[in-house]
C-alpha positions in Angstrom: -0.3 10.9 18.4 1.9 11.0 15.3 0.6 9.3 12.2 3.1 8.1 9.6 2.0 8.2 5.9 4.3 6.1 3.9 4.7 5.6 0.1 7.3 4.2 -2.2 7.2 6.8 -5.0 6.6 10.6 -5.0 3.4 10.1 -7.1 2.0 7.7 -4.6 2.3 10.5 -1.9 0.3 13.0 -4.0 0.6 16.6 -2.9 0.5 15.9 0.8 3.9 17.5 1.5 2.7 20.8 -0.1 -0.4 20.7 2.1 1.6 20.4 5.4 1.2 23.1 8.0 4.5 24.1 9.7 6.5 21.7 7.6 9.9 20.5 8.8 12.2 18.6 6.5 14.4 16.0 8.2 17.2 13.9 6.6 17.7 10.6 8.2 18.9 7.1 7.2 19.5 8.4 3.6 15.9 9.4 3.3 13.8 12.6 3.5 11.0 12.9 6.1 8.5 15.7 6.4 6.9 16.5 9.8 4.0 18.9 10.2 0.3 19.2 10.7 -2.3 17.9 8.3 -6.1 18.1 8.8 -5.5 18.7 12.6 -3.1 15.8 13.1 0.6 15.5 13.7 2.0 13.6 10.7 5.2 12.5 9.3 5.4 11.8 5.6 8.0 9.5 4.1 9.1 7.9 0.8 10.7 4.5 1.3 11.7 3.7 -2.2 10.9 0.4 -3.9 11.2 -3.0 -2.2 10.8 -4.8 1.1 14.2 -3.9 2.7 13.8 -0.2 1.8 10.3 -0.2 3.2 11.4 -1.9 6.4 14.3 0.5 7.0 11.9 3.5 6.6 9.2 2.0 8.8 11.8 1.3 11.5 13.0 4.9 11.3 9.4 6.1 11.6 9.0 4.1 14.8 12.4 4.8 16.4 13.3 8.3 15.2 10.0 10.0 14.7 7.8 8.3 17.3 5.0 7.2 14.9 2.2 5.5 16.7 0.2 4.5 13.6 1.3 3.8 10.0 -0.6 4.0 6.8 0.8 3.0 3.4 -0.6 4.5 0.3 0.5 3.4 -3.2 -0.3 1.4 -6.3 -0.4 -2.3 -7.0 -1.0 -4.8 -9.7 -4.4 -6.4 -9.7 -4.5 -10.2 -9.8 -7.8 -11.1 -8.1 -11.0 -11.8 -10.1 -12.8 -8.6 -10.8 -10.0 -6.3 -9.6 -9.6 -3.8 -12.4 -7.4 -0.8 -13.2 -8.7 2.2 -11.3 -10.1 0.1 -8.4 -8.9 0.4 -4.8 -7.8 -2.4 -2.6 -7.6 -1.9 1.2 -5.5 -4.6 2.8 -7.0 -6.9 5.4 -3.9 -9.2 5.4 -0.5 -9.6 3.8 1.6 -12.5 2.6 5.2 -12.4 1.3 5.0 -14.2 -2.0 8.8 -14.6 -2.3 9.3 -16.0 1.3 10.3 -19.6 1.1 12.2 -21.2 4.0 11.1 -24.7 3.2 11.5 -27.4 4.1 12.3 -26.0 7.5 9.1 -23.9 7.4 6.1 -24.2 5.1 6.3 -22.1 2.0 5.4 -18.4 2.5 5.6 -18.7 6.3 7.7 -15.9 7.9 9.9 -17.8 10.4 9.0 -16.7 14.0 5.6 -15.3 13.1 3.5 -18.4 13.2 2.1 -18.5 9.7 2.2 -17.0 6.2 -0.4 -14.3 6.6 -0.3 -11.2 8.9 -3.4 -9.2 9.8 -3.5 -5.4 9.4 -5.0 -3.5 12.3 -8.8 -4.1 12.2 -9.8 -0.7 13.6 -7.5 1.5 11.5 -8.4 -0.6 8.4 -12.1 -0.1 9.0 -11.6 3.7 9.1 -9.5 3.5 5.9 -12.2 1.5 4.2 -14.7 4.3 5.0 -12.3 6.9 3.8 -11.6 5.1 0.5 -15.3 4.5 -0.1 -16.1 8.2 0.5 -13.4 9.3 -1.9 -14.5 6.9 -4.7 -18.1 8.0 -4.3 -17.1 11.6 -4.6 -14.9 11.3 -7.7 -17.2 8.9 -9.7 -16.0 8.6 -13.3 -13.6 11.5 -13.1 -10.6 9.4 -14.3 -12.3 7.3 -17.0 -10.1 8.8 -19.7 -7.0 7.1 -18.0 -8.6 3.7 -17.7 -8.3 1.0 -20.3 -11.9 0.1 -19.7 -13.9 3.0 -18.2 -16.0 1.8 -15.2 -17.1 2.9 -11.8 -14.1 2.3 -9.6 -14.8 -0.4 -7.0 -13.5 -0.8 -3.5 -12.1 -4.2 -2.4 -10.8 -5.5 0.9 -8.7 -8.6 1.3 -5.3 -10.2 1.0 -2.4 -8.4 -0.7 0.9 -10.1 -1.6 4.3 -8.3 -1.4 7.6 -9.4 -2.9 10.8 -8.1 -4.4 9.6 -8.5 -7.9 7.7 -6.3 -10.3 5.1 -8.7 -11.7 4.8 -7.6 -15.3 3.8 -10.7 -17.4 0.6 -12.6 -17.6 2.4 -15.8 -17.1 4.1 -14.7 -13.9 0.9 -13.2 -12.6 -1.1 -16.4 -13.2 1.6 -18.6 -11.6 1.8 -16.4 -8.5 -2.0 -16.2 -8.1 -2.5 -19.9 -8.9 0.2 -21.2 -6.5 -1.2 -19.0 -3.6 -4.8 -19.8 -4.4 -4.1 -23.5 -4.3 -2.8 -23.1 -0.8 -5.9 -21.1 0.2 -4.5 -17.6 -0.2 -6.9 -15.6 -2.4 -4.7 -12.7 -3.3 -6.3 -9.5 -4.7 -3.2 -7.5 -5.6 0.5 -7.7 -5.7 3.1 -5.0 -4.8 6.6 -4.7 -3.3 6.5 -3.1 0.2 3.4 -3.5 2.4 4.1 -6.8 4.0 7.5 -5.6 5.2 6.0 -2.5 6.8 3.4 -4.6 8.4 6.0 -6.9 9.9 7.9 -4.0 11.4 4.7 -2.6 12.8 3.9 -5.9 14.3 7.3 -6.0 16.0 6.7 -2.5 17.4 3.1 -3.1 18.3 1.9 -0.3 16.0 -1.4 -0.3 14.1 -0.9 -0.5 10.4 -3.3 -0.1 7.4 -2.6 0.0 3.7 -4.5 1.2 0.6 -3.5 0.4 -3.0 -4.8 1.9 -6.2 -4.8 -0.7 -9.0 -2.5 0.7 -11.7 -2.3 -2.4 -13.9 -3.3 -6.0 -14.1 0.3 -7.3 -13.4 0.5 -8.6 -16.9 2.2 -7.9 -20.2 0.8 -4.3 -20.3 2.0 -3.4 -16.9 5.1 -1.5 -18.0 3.0 0.5 -20.5 0.2 1.4 -18.1 2.3 2.2 -15.0 4.0 5.6 -15.5 1.0 7.4 -17.0 -1.3 6.0 -14.4 0.7 6.9 -11.3 1.1 10.5 -12.5 -2.5 11.1 -13.6 -4.5 9.0 -11.3 -2.7 7.4 -8.3 -1.3 10.7 -6.9 -4.9 12.1 -6.8 -6.2 9.0 -5.2 -3.5 9.2 -2.5 -4.2 12.8 -1.8 -8.0 12.2 -1.6 -8.0 9.0 0.4 -5.5 10.2 3.0 -7.4 13.5 3.6 -10.7 11.5 4.0 -8.9 9.2 6.5 -7.5 12.1 8.6 -10.9 13.7 8.7 -12.3 10.5 10.2 -9.6 9.9 12.8 
């Protein structure tokens, strides 16, 4: 059963390509895919690029061209929930598209044809991903404290993540986004730009999907400063470690 590991940026993929056994590079749909074996599993690794359309195109290719039967997204996100700090990890339980608005025909945030604004990740795969992330965080402890604005023991969170085609990088935008969603009962922990689109594709194809996001910034006025250094020094190692823990549990 082929497992797809999907990320937006090379740093979010870690060194997984270099670790592949019998690697095969495939060019398809203007993207590079890598097939091979990792920790005893058939896997395909892909970089989708940034944004929901790019993510959906790549996820569709993984289902159609590469026969993926499970998809896992690993990457970074901006923390917007209370107590979600830089260096923490959020495993998605659900997704909402914060830039979806087909009102007044449909309620705000509802994806037409899907019966509501929120979509669930696969419960079984997500539970395994939670165990993997927990094991990794316990193992690394305070190893990355020097890269965190406020050194602390990284915490693991599970809950709602919001996706949209916007890099939320000011405190005002972050507060408005969280406030609007919270007022409607959507307690968002983190914000990013791809996961909800991949989940929608997986729902269409009936494929289990799970996502893990390392918090790289607080989606505020310091986001553009924190992001490049964090993804290089911390996020790539988190991606590597969590995915390897996940595959060991599958």
